[in-house]
Structures are given as C-alpha cells and as structure tokens.
N, C-alpha and C positions, 0 to 999 in steps of 0.2 A: 404259460403263465404259472407263477409260483402259487402253490396252494396256501390259502390264508392260514396263518398260525399265530401264536402269541409271542412273536419276536419282532424286533426292529432289525431290518436288513439294510445294510449300507453297502453300496457298490461304487467303486472308483472315487473314493474321497481323496482330493488333492489339495486340501487347504493347508497352507504353510508347509510344515515338514512331512505331511502325509503324502505317500507316494502310491496312488492308485490302491488305497486300502479297501479291502472287502472284509466286512465283519458282521456277525449276527449277535445281537444283544437280547437276552430274554427280558420280556416285560414283567411288571408286577413283582420284581425281585430287586434286592439290593445288589448292585453291580459295582465293582471297584475297578478303575482303570489304573494300572501301574506301569512304570517304565522309567528309564533314565531321563535326566533333565534334557529337554529339547527333543524328546522322541515323539511328541505330538499328542500328549494326553489331553491338554486343554484345547488343542485344535479340534480333536475329535468330539469332546464333550460339549464345549461352549460354542466354538466357531462353526461346527458342522451340525450336530444334532439339535442343540438349543436354537441356533440361528435359523435353521430350516423350520423347526416347529413354531417359532415365533412368527416367521414370515407367512406360513400357511394360516396361522390364526388371524393375522392382520388382513389377509385377503378375504376373510369372511365379512369384514366391515363394508359398509357402503362406500361408494366413491367419494361422497361428501366428507365422511369421517376420515378416509385415508389421506385426503389432501392436507389435513392438519398433522398427520403422523409421519408423513414423509415415506419415501420408498425404501424398502429393505432389499438389498441384493441377495440373490440366491447364492448359497455357498458353492464352491467348486467341487461338485460331486455328481456322478452320473445318475444315481437313483437312491432314494430312501423310501422304504415301505414300512408300514406298521407304526407310523409316528402319530402321536396325539398331541394336543396342546400341552405346553411345557412351562415349567418355572425353573429359575436358576438362582442359587444363592451365590453372591459374589465371592471371589477368592480373596477374603480379607479377614483380619482378626476380629472375631465377634465375641460378644460377652459370653462368659462361661456360666452365667446365671442360670439356675434350674428353671427360672421363669421364662426363658427364651426357648421357643420351639421353631420348627420350620414355618409354621403358620404365622407366628408373630414376626419373625425376621422378614418374610416375604410380604407381610401385611395382608395376606389372604384372610387371616383370622378376623380382621376388622370388618371385611365384607360379609363374612359368615355370621358374625354377631349381629350386624345390621339386618341381614336377611331374617334371622330368627326373631329379632325384636319386632319386625314389621309384619311378617306373614306366618310366624310360628303358631301352631295350635297347642294350647296347654291342656294337660291331662292331670288328674289328681293322683298324687303319689300314695293316697290311701285306698281309694276305690277304683282307680284307673279310668274313671269316667271323664268325659270332656268337661273342662271348666267353663262356666258361664258367667256373664256379667250383665247387669240390668241398669237402666236409668230409673230414676225415682218414679216416673210415670208408668214405666213397665211394671215395677214392683207393685204399685197401687192397683193396676189393672189385674195382675195375677192374683193378688190377695183377695180382691173383690170377687173375682171369678171363682176362686177355689173355696172361699169361706162365706159366701153369701148367706145371710140369715143364721150364721153360726157365731157362737161366742168364742172369742179368741183372746189370747194375751200377746202383746207386742213386747219382745225382749231384746235387750242389747247385750251380746256376749262380751264379758270383760275379763274373764279368766278361763283359759282353756288348758285343761290337763296339767295343772301345776300344783305343787305343794305349798303349804303356808297356812297360817291361822287367819290372815286377812282382817284382823281387828281394825287396823287403821283405815282400810278400804271401806268397811261397813260404817265406821263412824263418819267418814268423809261423805259417803252417799246420804247418810241420814241428815247431816247438816245441810245438804243441798236440797232437801225437801222430799226425797224419795222414801217410800214406806215399805217396799217389799223387794226381795231378791229371790231368785231360784237357784238353790244350791244342790247340785247333783240330782236335778229333776224334781226337787221338793221346794215348793213355794213357802218362804218364811218371812215373817214380819221383822223388820229391822229394829233391834233393841240396843240400848246403851251397853257397851262392853261385849257385844256379840262377837264370837269368833268360832272357827271350825278347827278340826284336828289338823295340826300343822304337819304331821307326818304322812298324811294321806293325800292322794292326788284329787283335785277338785275341778269341777266345771261350775262357773258362777255366771249367771245372767241377771242383769238389772231389769226389773219389771217396769216398763215405761207406761203401759196403759192396758186396760181391759175393756172390751166393747163387743157389741154384736154388729157384724158387718152389714152395712146397708149401702144403697146406691144414692141416697138423697144428698143434697148439697151440704146440709149441716154436718153429716157424718164425714164427708170427704174433707171438709175443712179441718175437723178435729183430727182425722187420720193423717193428713199432711203434716200437721204440727208435731204429732207423735212420731211420725216417720223421721223427720229431721232430727229430733232429739235422740231417737234410737241409733241413727247413723252416726251421730256425734259421739255418743258414749261407746258404741260398738266398733269404732274405727272403720266406718263404711260397711259394716255387716250388721244385719238384724236377723232375729229369729221369731217365728210365729209358733204358737202352741194352741192347738185345739183343746179347749178346757174340758170338753166331754171325753174325747178319746186320748188326750195327752200326746197326740202325734205332733211332731215338730217339723219345721222346714226352715232352711236358711235362704236369705236373699242378700246380695251384695252389689255394690257399685264396682268392685274390683273383680278379678277372676276368682271364681269360687266353685268349690265342689258342691253340687246340689245335695249330696247324701251326707257327707261328713261335716260340711260347713267350713273346712279349711279354705283359706284364701291366699292368692299370690299377689304380690305388688304388680303394678303395671309394668310390663316388660320394656326394657330399654337396652341398648347395646351393652352397657356395663353389667347388665344382669347375666350375661353369658361370658364374662371375662374372668378368668382365674387369677388375674392380676388386680382385680378390683374387689373391695370388701362387699360390694353388692352381689358379686357372682361367685366368689371363691368359696370353696368348702371351708366351713368354720373350724373343722378339726385339724386339717393339714395345712390350712392357710394358702390353698391353691397350689401346693407343690405335688400333690398326688401320692406322696409317701410320708410316713411317720417314722420317727426314730424312737425306739424304746430301749431302755437299759437292759443289758444282758447280764444276769447275775453271775454267769460263769466267767465273764470277763472281769467282774469286780472281785470275785473270790475264785481265782484259778486253781487254788490248792487248799482245801479245807483242813488239811492235816497241819498246816502252819498256824502259828498263833498270830494275834493282831500285832504284837510287839515285833515279830519277825517280818512283818510286811505282808501278812496273809490277805489283808484287804488292800488290793493293788492301788486304788486312788490315794490311800493314806500314806503308803510307804511304811518304812520302819518307824518305831516309836520316836516321837519328837516332843519337845516342850512347847506345845501350842494350844490354842483354845479348843480345837477339835478333839485332840487327845484328852484334854481335861474333861470334856463332856463325856467321852467314852469311858474314862475312869470313873465318873459319877454313875454311869449306867452299870458298870461292872460292880461297884459297891452296892447299888440298889438290888441287883439281881444275883449277887453272890457268885461272881466268877472272876477270874484273873486274866489280865491281858497276855499272860504267858501260856494260857490254856489253848489247846488246838481249837480252831474255830468250830470244828465239827461237834465239840463238846459244850459249846456255849448254849445256854437256854434259848429256845426258839423265840420266846417273847422278847428277850434282849436283842437278838439279831434283827427282829422285826423293827425295833426302835432304831437301831443303828442304820438300817436301810431305809425305813419309811419315815422316821422322825416321830417326836412326841413332845408334849408339854405336861409333865407330871411332877408331883411333889411326894417325897417319901420321908416318913419319920422312922428312923432306925435307932432303937435303944442300944447304948453301949454298956456291956456287962462289966467292963473293967472300970469305966469312969462313973457309972451310975447315972448317966444323963441320956437324953434323947436328942439326936441330931437330925436336922431337917436338910434333905438334899432336894435340889430342884433340877429337873432335866428340861432343857429348852434347846432341842436339837432338831434341825431341819430334816435330817436324813440324807444319806449319801445318794440315793436314787433321785430324790427331789432336787438335790444340789446339782447333780450332773445334768438333769433335764433342763433346769433353769439356766445353767451355764451355757448349754448348747443353744437355747432359744434366745437368750439375751446377751450373747457373747459380745464383748466390746472389741475383741481382736480375733484375728483368724487363728492364732495359736491356741487360744482358749477353746474355740469351737472345735479345733482338731483334737485337743485333749479330751473334751467331753465325748466327741463322736467315737473315740477309740474304745469306749466302754458301752457303745450302743450298737444296735442292729437296725437296719432300715426295712420297712415293710410297706406294701401297698396300703394306702389309707383304707381302714375298714368302713368308713362312712361313705366315701365317694368311689371306692374301689379303683383308685388311681385316675379317675376322670378329672379331678381337680375342681369340679364345679359343685355348687349347692344342689340339693336334691330337687328343688323347684326348677332350676334351669335344665336339669336332666330329663324333665318330663314335658318338654316341648318337642313337637314333631313338625 
C-alpha cells in the first residue's frame, strides 16, 4: 500500500487520448497541464480528475437525492488516490472584470455569503468583543436589574466622533421640545444659536429622560415611552449614564459592542459581497487595490522645463486652457515656463500638482497699476485620479493609469470588504 502523502496519484488513465497514463500531481499548489492540441490535457483535468471527484462527491448523497441527480459513470482509469471534492471552471471566455473571482464564477461565493449572514458571529473591530443585540424587553430588564434605586439619564447617541459645529442640529432638537444634550460627556442646556468647535471631533447624545429606576408599574410605563423615543433618535441604540458615577453603558436592537457602543447593521448576504455597496470596502470600492499617482511618472526628468514637456501629461507648450492657467501660476510665483522644473518654487509646483483657487494682486512698476490674477486649477494629480475613476472610455482610463501605481488597499488590506464584514467568524 502506498504511503499517504500530499499528492494526487493517477494510474492507468485511458480517457479519450490518454494511453494508460500514470501521473502524480501535488495538492495545494498551482499546477499547469501543457501539451500539444489533442494530447489529452482536458481529458486528464476535466474528464478524469474532475469527473471522478464529482462522482465520489455525489455518492455521499442519500439514495433519495441521487435519483434526481442521475448516475455518473466512472472515468476509464485504474486508480485515483488523494482526491478531494472538486470544482471546475468551464473552458469558455469569461469576463476580465476585476470583480470576477473563482468564487463568483463558480457561485461558491453566494453560498459562503449566505452562510456568514445566517450563522456568522460578529465581533467588535474596536474592542474585539462579541457583539450583542437585545429586544426592548431585555433592555428594560437589564437596566432595572443594574440600576435599581439609582438615578440615571437615558441618552440617544446622535453624533459619534465627527467634526462640525452642529448649530442646525441643536436648533432642530430645541424646536422639537428637548432641553438638554450631552456633548463630550458634559450635559448642556440647549440655547438659541448654540454650537461647538467645528474643527474638533465630538460625541453628542440627546438627553431623553432622567429618573430613579424603580420596579413599580408607573415607572415601567414612563420608562417604555422614553425607551421608544431614545431608540428613534439613536437609530436603534441608546445609552445610560449613572448620574452619580458618570459611568455609561450602551444598549441596541442591532449588533452592538457592549464597551465602545459601535453597532453593525443586521447581516444579510449582500453584507459580505464586495460587489455590493453594502459589503464593499468604501475606499477601494470592492477591488482590493487602489491606484495612486506616481510623481516620478508625471515628472520623469526635473531638469527639463515645462515648455519642453518636463510635465509628461501636459506635453510641450500649447495654446490651451491648462497652459494659460500654468502661465498665471508662473506670473504669481515669479518663474518662467522655460526654467528647469527643479528650480520652480515648491509652492508653485504644489499648486500645479494639487490644484488651488487663489487671487493675487500684483502691482506693475512700469504701468503704475495693480493687476488681479485668479488661479482656478484642479491640479494634475486630481485630474489624473478623476480621469481614472470616471473614465468614459477605455483609452482615457489607460492614459490615466500610465501615470499611476497600484497598491493593496490600505483600509481592507486587499480583502475587498468593509471592516464590519471582516469581523464575522
């Protein structure tokens, strides 16, 4: 008996053009079968290995199921060892879209997405804790049990770690009859014209109610009404705060991290699809790679001037709108288009590459007047990126990609999915 190893052993294969072929193929590796037309490549791969693997898999079904599938004949081969269940992609022209993978073409990915949506366990990408979800009755029981005879505030999280002054939000809440909000852990009275520092990140919760937790019927009725209001404004998430200790806790109808309070939407098959907005990484749009402009491709030789074509996407000097804008930049920053690019002021090159909207008043010593120049330039890097992402034709996309390099997406690290989907096991 042959010692068990990590290979597929085929003995005496006689399918079609194969003449008693004996071959050993390593498993868990990419193996290519090559040969002349008619030498038996497809006979070995599809009609022998795949056919036998499929036949063995079908034999694991019950007799009742097999009667609907029909019988599969055994390929003409003496012996095959080391074979496992197999899949095969048909020999046909398939889409070259980067959104197509072996999983999507064979439709295995559909079953995997369904599996994760139904039995996957979610974990927080912040604390790595298991996510939890509660019904309203469970939330009520937990709060009564934890805070009995304690004074608490019921809060609805409405802003989570975002910048802005939120003046319109505060005015809207005030008009709806609310009187207090909690901003970055501090309870404040709502006032006309109230706003916060727009350049800082804020957490804002709406104060729904304050009460001492009891078990009597009157309190439960009041609590239920406040809970519904908090869930409405908090998008199915509420927060409790112990007024004495200032300790907080989150509760949610959806999947929620008990420590950080972040929540996930209810999982569905599209939540795990990189071809759906619900599951794809927002930065790479589900492709797993990002294209970034390579400055060395835009300016391959900084000793050349702009007029000489030193900026490759622009070419040599022409009488067009882009060059008129660059001439305006040159006037404002006092350089010439015939100067070597290496000698152009850094700020001017930043505007050429990144874009800007500026006005300059430059006095003329000869005319005795002041002239106003306006720069309204998108920037070459931005133009190339937008041309690649919004290209109307393949030729424009190829042109833009010639000045870019591809990298694994820094957000999903090439996995293509949102971080929420990646934290299901």
